[in-house]
N, C-alpha and C positions, 0 to 999 in steps of 0.2 A: 533924177535917177538916184535911188538910195544905194549906198555902198555897204557891202557886208563887212561886219567887224569880226575879226578873228581874235579870240582870247588866247593869248600865249602867256603861260606862267611857268617859270623854271625851265624855259626852253621847250615846253610841251604845249602842243595845240590842244587845248582843253576841249574845244568843241568836237574835234576829231576823236579824242579819247572817249568822251561820253557817247559819241555815235558808235564807236567800236563796241563799247560795253552794251549798248542797247541792241546792236545787231546780234551779239552773242546771246543775249537774253531771248531774242526771237528765233535763233537758229543755232543750236549747240554745235553743229558741224563746223561753224566758223571758228570755233575755239580749238580745233584739232590741227596739230602741227607735227611733222616729223623733221627733226633737225639732223644734220649729218656733217661729218668732217672726214677728211682723208689725211692719213699720216703716212709718210714714207721715211724709212730709216735712211740717213745720209752716211754716217760714219761714227764709230765709237758710241758715245752717248748722245749724239746729235740726231734729231729728226726734224722734218719739215712738214707742217700741216697746212692744209688748205680748206677753207670754208667757202663754198661757191654758191650753194643753193639749198633750199629746203622745200618741203611739201606743206602746203596750206590748204586745208579743206579739199584734199584730193588733187590739188593742182601744183605742178612744179613752179617754183618762184626762184628766179636768179637774183642774187645780191647785185647791187650796183657795180661792184667789182669783186674779184676773188680776194678774200682776206687770207694773207699768207703770214705765217709766223714760224719761228724756229724754237724748238725746245731742246734743251741741253742739260748737262749736269755741271755743277761747280767743280773746280779742280780737285777738291778733297774727295769727290765721288768719281774721279778719273775722267771728267768731262773737260770741254774747252770753254765752258761758261759763255756760250754764244747766245743764250737765252734762258728763260726760267725753266726749271724742271717741271715735270708733270704735276707733282703735288703743290708746287707754288702756283701753277695755273689753276688748280682746283680752288685754292684759297682766293686767288684773284677773281675767279668766277663767282664765288659767294659774295665778295665785295661788289662786283658789277651788278649782280642780281639785287642785292639790298639797295644799291644806289638807284637803280631804275625804279624799283618798287616804291621807294621812299619819295623820289622826285615826282613820279606820276601821281601817286596818291596825295601828296602834298598839293600838287597843282589842282587836282579835282576837289580838294577840300578848301581851296582858296588861300593856302599858305604860301607865302613868298619866301623861298629859301635864299639865304645869304651865304651859307656854308653847309657842306655835307661831306663827310669823309668817313672811311672805315679803315681800321687797322685790323688785319686778320692774321692770326698765327695758329699753327697746329703742331702738336707733338707727335713725333714718329720715331720708332725704334727699328733700325734696319736689320736686326739679327735674323728675323724670319725671312726677309727678302733675300738675304745672302746665303740662305740655306742652313742657318743655325736654328734648330727647332726650339731652343730654350727661350726664344724671344716671344713677345706678345704678337698680336695680329700684325700683318704687314702694313696696314693702313694707319691713318691717324688714330691715336688713342683719345685725343681731345682737341677741339678747335675752340678758340676764343676770339670773339669779335668785340672791338671797342669802337662804337660809333660816336660821331660828333655832329650835331646839327644846330643850326641857328636860322631862325625865321623872324622876319620883322613883325609878323602879325599872328603868331601862334604862341601859346603858353607852353611852359615846360611840360605840363600834364598832357596837352594835346600832342606834342611831339613824341613823348614817351608812349602814348597810346598808339600813335602811328607806327612807331618803331616795333611795337608788339604785333600789330596787324601785318606789317611787312614780313616779320619773321614767320608768322603763321601762314602766309600765302606765298612765300618764296619758293619757286620751283627748285632752285639749287639747294637750298637748305633742306627741302623735302628729300631730294635725292641723297644727300649726305646723312640725314637723320633716320631714314627709313630704308628697309631692304628693297632693292630694285632687281628684278630679274635681268641678268646679263648673259646673253647667248653669244658665245664665241665659236667661230668656225675657222678652219685653216685650209686653204687650197695649196697643196704641195705641187710645185712645178719641177 
């Protein structure tokens, strides 16, 4: 009896990755997701967020466990520094997204990663946020990302091309770089 061989590269099941891509090519509905998070204010600048499920192709999917994290502000912004603040989480989300995209695409390309990291920083001016109209927009005015990658079997040119591909296809970078409709409602109790 023959045993199946699973190709795992960079911690990624390459056969499953290729199968997922082929399934999406055959049925675009498989590519549709709705992600969600719930955030509850705790006290002062601290909030608690939970990520428990998402919708995939019209079906509710629960995570293996509910992911819980705390957001807070540093002392200089009157918080208790119990966790990263919201804009730091945005920067981390971009780093997460780039890492997944790079590792998955490197695996599909046959590149064996030895190291991969991103340093992400953004400039923000709080004047507008605190009600002083003279300030610039309340969000980041610039975000800079410095990546570092090392692979035992890829050239610098191949890794640089992969880096550009990851930027071009990153959902989080797209969210940050392009306008997205945001609809906010409030239920008053």
